[in-house]
Residue frames as qw, qx, qy, qz and C-alpha x, y, z in Angstrom:
[[0.644, 0.025, 0.238, -0.726, 61.31, 181.03, 10.92],
 [0.309, -0.017, 0.949, 0.060, 60.08, 177.45, 10.74],
 [0.568, 0.235, -0.234, -0.753, 57.56, 176.25, 8.18],
 [0.604, 0.067, 0.783, -0.134, 55.59, 173.19, 7.15],
 [0.154, 0.257, -0.648, -0.700, 55.43, 171.98, 3.55],
 [0.639, 0.332, 0.599, -0.350, 52.15, 170.89, 1.97],
 [0.006, 0.169, -0.716, -0.677, 51.56, 169.60, -1.53],
 [0.571, 0.458, 0.513, -0.448, 48.19, 169.73, -3.24],
 [0.755, 0.639, 0.147, -0.018, 48.16, 168.33, -6.75],
 [0.742, 0.382, -0.037, 0.549, 51.19, 169.78, -8.49],
 [0.015, -0.822, 0.122, -0.557, 51.48, 172.77, -6.12],
 [0.692, -0.252, -0.483, 0.473, 53.77, 172.82, -3.11],
 [0.108, -0.838, 0.037, -0.533, 53.74, 175.50, -0.42],
 [0.471, -0.025, -0.611, 0.636, 55.88, 176.13, 2.64],
 [0.360, -0.795, -0.366, -0.323, 53.38, 177.34, 5.21],
 [0.167, 0.517, -0.467, 0.698, 54.94, 179.74, 7.71],
 [0.476, -0.395, -0.721, 0.312, 54.66, 178.95, 11.40],
 [0.159, -0.612, 0.001, -0.774, 52.67, 181.51, 13.39],
 [0.078, 0.058, -0.761, 0.642, 52.36, 181.83, 17.15],
 [0.509, -0.493, -0.515, -0.483, 48.99, 180.79, 18.61],
 [0.652, -0.736, -0.093, -0.157, 48.54, 182.06, 22.13],
 [0.230, -0.784, 0.565, -0.113, 51.39, 181.24, 24.49],
 [0.882, -0.142, 0.436, -0.107, 51.43, 177.57, 23.64],
 [0.684, -0.025, 0.601, 0.413, 52.73, 176.74, 20.17],
 [0.178, 0.500, -0.392, -0.751, 53.36, 177.66, 16.57],
 [0.669, 0.344, 0.653, -0.091, 51.12, 176.29, 13.82],
 [0.325, 0.087, 0.586, 0.737, 51.27, 176.34, 10.00],
 [0.276, 0.557, 0.226, -0.750, 49.36, 179.26, 8.50],
 [0.415, 0.376, 0.736, 0.381, 47.26, 178.44, 5.42],
 [0.122, 0.576, 0.036, -0.808, 46.68, 181.47, 3.19],
 [0.495, 0.463, 0.679, 0.283, 44.39, 181.25, 0.16],
 [0.155, 0.952, 0.180, -0.192, 43.95, 185.01, -0.14],
 [0.079, 0.879, -0.387, -0.267, 46.36, 186.32, -2.75],
 [0.237, -0.365, 0.869, 0.235, 47.55, 182.86, -3.86],
 [0.730, 0.328, -0.078, -0.595, 45.36, 181.99, -6.84],
 [0.509, 0.375, -0.764, -0.132, 47.54, 179.11, -7.95],
 [0.037, 0.088, -0.904, 0.416, 47.31, 177.35, -4.56],
 [0.494, 0.207, 0.413, -0.736, 43.60, 178.19, -4.20],
 [0.690, 0.362, -0.315, -0.542, 42.73, 176.85, -7.66],
 [0.439, 0.272, -0.856, 0.006, 44.69, 173.62, -7.20],
 [0.119, 0.003, 0.822, -0.558, 43.15, 173.03, -3.78],
 [0.603, 0.262, 0.188, -0.730, 39.62, 173.70, -5.06],
 [0.653, 0.338, -0.562, -0.379, 40.16, 171.24, -7.90],
 [0.282, 0.185, -0.913, 0.229, 41.43, 168.58, -5.48],
 [0.266, 0.074, 0.667, -0.692, 38.39, 169.08, -3.23],
 [0.562, 0.123, -0.310, -0.757, 35.76, 168.56, -5.95],
 [0.590, -0.030, -0.788, -0.176, 35.58, 164.75, -5.54],
 [0.214, -0.091, -0.773, 0.590, 35.08, 165.24, -1.78],
 [0.392, -0.083, 0.044, -0.915, 31.82, 167.21, -2.11],
 [0.369, 0.138, 0.862, -0.319, 29.04, 165.09, -0.59],
 [0.030, -0.267, -0.783, -0.561, 26.59, 163.78, -3.17],
 [0.168, -0.716, -0.674, -0.073, 23.34, 165.69, -3.09],
 [0.279, -0.440, -0.186, 0.833, 24.88, 169.00, -2.03],
 [0.257, 0.785, 0.513, 0.233, 22.63, 171.81, -3.22],
 [0.049, 0.935, -0.069, 0.343, 24.44, 174.79, -1.71],
 [0.673, 0.053, -0.411, 0.613, 27.76, 175.52, 0.00],
 [0.328, -0.926, -0.105, -0.155, 28.14, 177.66, 3.12],
 [0.690, 0.117, -0.271, 0.660, 31.37, 179.28, 4.21],
 [0.325, -0.882, -0.191, 0.282, 32.65, 182.20, 6.25],
 [0.372, 0.850, -0.225, 0.299, 34.86, 185.14, 5.30],
 [0.217, 0.838, -0.300, -0.401, 37.84, 185.57, 4.97],
 [0.131, -0.498, 0.807, 0.289, 40.37, 182.88, 4.02],
 [0.445, 0.181, 0.877, 0.010, 37.82, 180.20, 3.08],
 [0.462, 0.686, 0.236, -0.510, 35.92, 182.53, 0.75],
 [0.333, 0.625, -0.530, -0.466, 38.22, 182.40, -2.31],
 [0.106, -0.160, 0.980, 0.060, 38.49, 178.62, -1.91],
 [0.402, 0.421, 0.740, -0.336, 34.70, 178.20, -1.73],
 [0.425, 0.696, -0.059, -0.575, 34.23, 180.52, -4.69],
 [0.212, 0.488, -0.765, -0.364, 36.55, 178.38, -6.82],
 [0.212, 0.081, 0.968, -0.107, 34.84, 175.16, -5.68],
 [0.439, 0.583, 0.468, -0.498, 31.48, 176.71, -6.58],
 [0.348, 0.670, -0.346, -0.558, 32.74, 177.88, -9.96],
 [0.123, 0.334, -0.901, -0.248, 34.05, 174.42, -10.85],
 [0.131, 0.179, 0.959, -0.175, 31.14, 172.38, -9.44],
 [0.227, -0.374, -0.513, -0.739, 28.25, 174.67, -10.38],
 [0.441, -0.584, -0.657, 0.181, 27.01, 174.51, -6.78],
 [0.029, -0.808, -0.021, -0.588, 26.07, 177.98, -5.48],
 [0.543, -0.154, -0.572, 0.594, 27.37, 179.27, -2.17],
 [0.304, -0.887, -0.181, -0.297, 26.45, 181.56, 0.69],
 [0.540, 0.242, -0.439, 0.676, 28.93, 183.34, 2.93],
 [0.481, -0.801, -0.334, 0.122, 28.61, 184.38, 6.57],
 [0.285, 0.743, -0.202, 0.571, 30.43, 187.51, 7.67],
 [0.601, -0.219, -0.523, 0.564, 32.50, 188.29, 10.74],
 [0.077, -0.190, -0.222, 0.953, 31.25, 191.87, 10.98],
 [0.269, 0.703, 0.597, -0.277, 27.88, 193.52, 10.87],
 [0.219, 0.082, 0.414, 0.880, 27.40, 195.40, 7.64],
 [0.277, 0.305, 0.261, -0.873, 24.82, 198.16, 7.30],
 [0.508, 0.223, -0.454, -0.697, 23.37, 196.61, 4.14],
 [0.110, -0.048, -0.991, 0.060, 22.56, 193.24, 5.75],
 [0.548, -0.258, -0.247, -0.756, 18.81, 192.61, 5.67],
 [0.829, -0.372, 0.084, -0.409, 17.36, 191.03, 8.82],
 [0.431, 0.490, -0.748, 0.119, 20.63, 189.21, 9.61],
 [0.901, -0.364, -0.234, -0.018, 20.95, 186.04, 11.65],
 [0.026, -0.778, 0.537, -0.325, 23.58, 186.28, 14.38],
 [0.959, -0.165, -0.230, 0.028, 25.59, 183.36, 15.73],
 [0.325, -0.820, 0.465, -0.067, 28.28, 183.35, 18.40],
 [0.823, 0.290, -0.459, 0.166, 31.39, 181.25, 17.89],
 [0.706, -0.708, -0.020, 0.005, 32.55, 180.29, 21.40],
 [0.561, -0.618, 0.424, 0.353, 36.19, 179.56, 20.64],
 [0.662, 0.723, -0.174, -0.088, 38.12, 180.26, 17.50],
 [0.900, 0.169, -0.174, 0.362, 41.44, 178.64, 16.56],
 [0.400, 0.469, -0.268, 0.740, 43.39, 181.73, 17.50],
 [0.348, -0.307, -0.662, 0.589, 41.70, 181.98, 20.87],
 [0.136, 0.099, 0.061, -0.984, 39.36, 184.84, 19.97],
 [0.290, 0.504, 0.789, -0.198, 35.60, 184.50, 20.26],
 [0.028, 0.062, -0.385, -0.920, 33.66, 186.03, 17.40],
 [0.506, 0.469, 0.501, -0.523, 30.18, 186.78, 16.18],
 [0.217, 0.072, 0.750, 0.620, 29.09, 185.64, 12.74],
 [0.400, 0.476, 0.208, -0.755, 26.43, 187.42, 10.68],
 [0.274, 0.187, 0.841, 0.427, 24.36, 185.89, 7.90],
 [0.270, 0.084, -0.181, -0.942, 22.25, 188.16, 5.74],
 [0.580, 0.216, 0.591, -0.517, 18.57, 187.24, 5.98],
 [0.692, 0.544, -0.187, -0.437, 18.30, 187.01, 2.19],
 [0.337, 0.465, -0.818, -0.023, 21.21, 184.56, 2.15],
 [0.322, -0.090, 0.842, -0.423, 19.67, 182.56, 4.99],
 [0.724, 0.350, 0.214, -0.554, 16.52, 182.17, 2.84],
 [0.576, 0.525, -0.567, -0.266, 18.67, 180.47, 0.20],
 [0.039, 0.299, -0.926, 0.226, 19.49, 177.72, 2.75],
 [0.622, 0.033, 0.453, -0.638, 15.84, 176.90, 3.55],
 [0.898, 0.242, 0.235, -0.283, 14.93, 173.37, 2.51],
 [0.601, 0.673, -0.431, -0.013, 18.37, 172.82, 0.96],
 [0.939, -0.214, -0.021, 0.267, 21.08, 170.21, 1.54],
 [0.058, 0.958, -0.252, 0.125, 24.12, 172.19, 2.65],
 [0.864, -0.015, -0.187, 0.467, 27.83, 171.39, 2.78],
 [0.284, -0.945, 0.091, 0.132, 29.92, 173.63, 5.00],
 [0.777, 0.430, -0.104, 0.447, 33.30, 174.54, 3.49],
 [0.405, -0.893, 0.145, 0.136, 36.30, 175.73, 5.50],
 [0.421, 0.740, -0.512, 0.115, 39.98, 176.27, 4.87],
 [0.321, 0.244, -0.829, 0.388, 41.15, 174.62, 8.11],
 [0.719, -0.541, -0.240, -0.364, 39.12, 172.81, 10.76],
 [0.222, 0.389, -0.715, 0.537, 40.80, 172.80, 14.17],
 [0.206, 0.001, 0.739, -0.641, 38.39, 172.83, 17.11],
 [0.007, -0.409, -0.867, -0.283, 35.24, 172.68, 15.00],
 [0.007, -0.530, -0.470, 0.706, 33.74, 175.81, 16.57],
 [0.215, 0.363, -0.271, -0.865, 33.25, 177.68, 13.31],
 [0.253, -0.052, -0.865, -0.430, 31.76, 174.65, 11.58],
 [0.131, -0.447, -0.837, 0.287, 29.29, 174.17, 14.43],
 [0.094, 0.518, 0.222, -0.821, 28.30, 177.85, 14.31],
 [0.263, 0.228, -0.544, -0.763, 27.73, 177.62, 10.56],
 [0.213, -0.220, -0.941, -0.142, 25.65, 174.46, 11.08],
 [0.007, 0.508, 0.638, -0.579, 23.46, 176.36, 13.54],
 [0.236, 0.394, -0.181, -0.870, 22.81, 178.95, 10.81],
 [0.282, 0.031, -0.819, -0.499, 21.73, 176.16, 8.46],
 [0.169, -0.363, -0.896, 0.190, 19.42, 174.60, 11.04],
 [0.058, 0.517, 0.395, -0.757, 17.91, 177.95, 12.03],
 [0.266, 0.363, -0.352, -0.821, 17.33, 178.78, 8.35],
 [0.818, 0.214, 0.297, -0.443, 15.53, 175.47, 7.77],
 [0.618, 0.542, -0.547, -0.158, 18.24, 173.66, 5.81],
 [0.954, -0.271, 0.124, 0.005, 20.05, 170.40, 6.45],
 [0.043, -0.754, 0.642, 0.131, 23.81, 170.01, 6.83],
 [0.983, 0.153, -0.013, -0.099, 24.90, 166.97, 4.86],
 [0.872, 0.097, -0.095, 0.470, 28.66, 167.43, 5.15],
 [0.278, -0.908, 0.186, 0.253, 31.68, 169.34, 6.34],
 [0.820, 0.422, 0.068, 0.381, 34.50, 169.88, 3.87],
 [0.273, -0.909, 0.212, 0.232, 37.92, 171.41, 4.56],
 [0.580, 0.683, -0.433, 0.102, 41.22, 171.71, 2.77],
 [0.390, 0.336, -0.726, 0.455, 43.05, 170.90, 6.00],
 [0.727, -0.609, -0.265, -0.178, 42.33, 169.47, 9.43],
 [0.308, 0.485, -0.553, 0.603, 44.43, 170.37, 12.44],
 [0.199, -0.221, 0.669, -0.682, 44.01, 168.84, 15.86],
 [0.011, 0.279, 0.953, -0.117, 41.00, 167.12, 17.35],
 [0.416, 0.046, -0.028, -0.908, 37.52, 168.02, 16.25],
 [0.415, 0.179, 0.860, -0.239, 34.38, 165.99, 16.69],
 [0.563, 0.555, -0.047, -0.611, 33.01, 167.31, 13.37],
 [0.796, 0.137, 0.565, 0.166, 32.73, 164.58, 10.73],
 [0.228, 0.841, -0.223, -0.437, 34.87, 166.60, 8.33],
 [0.867, 0.301, 0.257, 0.303, 36.24, 165.35, 5.02],
 [0.101, -0.917, 0.249, 0.294, 39.61, 166.95, 4.27],
 [0.709, 0.627, -0.316, 0.058, 42.59, 166.78, 1.93],
 [0.605, 0.296, -0.547, 0.498, 45.43, 166.80, 4.46],
 [0.620, -0.723, -0.274, 0.129, 46.13, 166.94, 8.15],
 [0.238, 0.759, -0.305, 0.524, 48.32, 169.68, 9.57],
 [0.554, -0.095, -0.644, 0.519, 50.41, 169.32, 12.72],
 [0.375, -0.843, -0.385, 0.022, 49.19, 170.95, 15.92],
 [0.336, -0.889, 0.201, 0.239, 52.58, 172.43, 16.51],
 [0.816, 0.433, -0.049, 0.381, 55.79, 173.01, 14.55]]
């Protein structure tokens, strides 16, 4: 199996290549279950947080541990959108994501109480990898609908072409 090596701070990881559709294989970034890599990446991302950020917004699953660590180190609180409807969500906002990296459209859910935390706030959207920008745009729509202002997009990695003005640590190849 082929892989792609990344180095963040003092940590190096060989990212396995996974098949995406029928077209190509791409490096798979996994923060879940890799505390060492997650912590080092969060630390490296701290200087990239836009000045004036009052709250971070992310989406489950892989970006959540990264955002949590960034929040813990910076003191900036965060809100997380979900990919499934949960029975305990109060008056949730719903946002379609037209095209995800892996070619699967999804629906994102943001608890109404969490959406209230975005109102009037300067928000930075945090992702693990930005490829097409679809997820970032969907998260931005949550912010706008909740009455907040997106002041930045932050990602550990960027892969491919996206028109989002994202700040990132490293670029990943589109195909390996």
